[in-house]
ZADO-1210 file (C-alpha; in nm, 4 decimals, padded with zeros to 6 digits):
<atoms>
<atom x="00.0054" y="00.0029" z="00.0056" code="MET" pos="1"/>
<atom x="00.1449" y="00.3406" z="-00.1079" code="ARG" pos="2"/>
<atom x="00.0351" y="00.5184" z="00.1982" code="TRP" pos="3"/>
<atom x="00.2144" y="00.2889" z="00.4241" code="LEU" pos="4"/>
<atom x="00.5283" y="00.3186" z="00.2146" code="GLN" pos="5"/>
<atom x="00.5078" y="00.6967" z="00.2379" code="ALA" pos="6"/>
<atom x="00.4436" y="00.6645" z="00.6199" code="TYR" pos="7"/>
<atom x="00.7526" y="00.4579" z="00.6567" code="GLN" pos="8"/>
<atom x="00.9518" y="00.7142" z="00.4541" code="ALA" pos="9"/>
<atom x="00.8139" y="00.9930" z="00.6700" code="GLY" pos="10"/>
<atom x="00.6000" y="01.1599" z="00.4107" code="VAL" pos="11"/>
<atom x="00.2618" y="01.0315" z="00.4622" code="ALA" pos="12"/>
<atom x="-00.0428" y="01.2302" z="00.3422" code="ALA" pos="13"/>
<atom x="-00.3191" y="01.3564" z="00.5924" code="PRO" pos="14"/>
<atom x="-00.5947" y="01.0903" z="00.6462" code="VAL" pos="15"/>
<atom x="-00.9611" y="01.1491" z="00.7044" code="VAL" pos="16"/>
<atom x="-01.0402" y="00.8616" z="00.9322" code="LEU" pos="17"/>
<atom x="-01.4064" y="00.8760" z="00.8709" code="ALA" pos="18"/>
<atom x="-01.3548" y="00.8234" z="00.5090" code="ALA" pos="19"/>
<atom x="-01.0928" y="00.5475" z="00.5685" code="THR" pos="20"/>
<atom x="-01.2121" y="00.1965" z="00.4924" code="HIS" pos="21"/>
<atom x="-01.1941" y="-00.0403" z="00.7875" code="ALA" pos="22"/>
<atom x="-00.9887" y="-00.2910" z="00.5751" code="ARG" pos="23"/>
<atom x="-00.7019" y="-00.0480" z="00.5603" code="ALA" pos="24"/>
<atom x="-00.6322" y="-00.1574" z="00.9265" code="LEU" pos="25"/>
<atom x="-00.5335" y="-00.5008" z="00.7750" code="GLU" pos="26"/>
<atom x="-00.2382" y="-00.3178" z="00.6337" code="VAL" pos="27"/>
<atom x="-00.1811" y="00.0000" z="00.8323" code="VAL" pos="28"/>
<atom x="-00.1758" y="00.0186" z="01.2276" code="PRO" pos="29"/>
<atom x="-00.4450" y="00.2423" z="01.3507" code="LEU" pos="30"/>
<atom x="-00.1872" y="00.4405" z="01.5458" code="GLU" pos="31"/>
<atom x="-00.0191" y="00.5290" z="01.2328" code="ALA" pos="32"/>
<atom x="-00.3550" y="00.6589" z="01.0819" code="LEU" pos="33"/>
<atom x="-00.4221" y="00.8421" z="01.3888" code="GLN" pos="34"/>
<atom x="-00.0913" y="01.0367" z="01.3794" code="GLU" pos="35"/>
<atom x="-00.1887" y="01.1693" z="01.0360" code="HIS" pos="36"/>
<atom x="-00.5657" y="01.2138" z="01.1074" code="ALA" pos="37"/>
<atom x="-00.7419" y="01.5502" z="00.9964" code="VAL" pos="38"/>
<atom x="-01.1025" y="01.6576" z="01.0080" code="ASP" pos="39"/>
<atom x="-01.2779" y="01.7294" z="00.6922" code="VAL" pos="40"/>
<atom x="-01.2349" y="02.1046" z="00.6399" code="PRO" pos="41"/>
<atom x="-01.5298" y="02.3282" z="00.5850" code="ALA" pos="42"/>
<atom x="-01.3769" y="02.3941" z="00.2410" code="ASP" pos="43"/>
<atom x="-01.2183" y="02.0680" z="00.1141" code="PRO" pos="44"/>
<atom x="-01.0862" y="02.2432" z="-00.2035" code="GLY" pos="45"/>
<atom x="-00.7445" y="02.2774" z="-00.0271" code="TRP" pos="46"/>
<atom x="-00.7060" y="01.8979" z="-00.0271" code="LEU" pos="47"/>
<atom x="-00.6429" y="01.9069" z="-00.4063" code="GLY" pos="48"/>
</atoms>
C-alpha cells in the first residue's frame, strides 16, 4: 500500500479517518493513521 510506504518514509499524506475503509487496518496500524488524522475542512478544496 502506497500510503504505508509513504508513512515509513516519513512523508505520509493526511488521513480523514471517517472516510478510511476498515480494511485499511489490515495493512496499516491504527496508530499510524491516527498520527496523520485530520478533520474534513469546511472548504475541502485545499485537499487538492
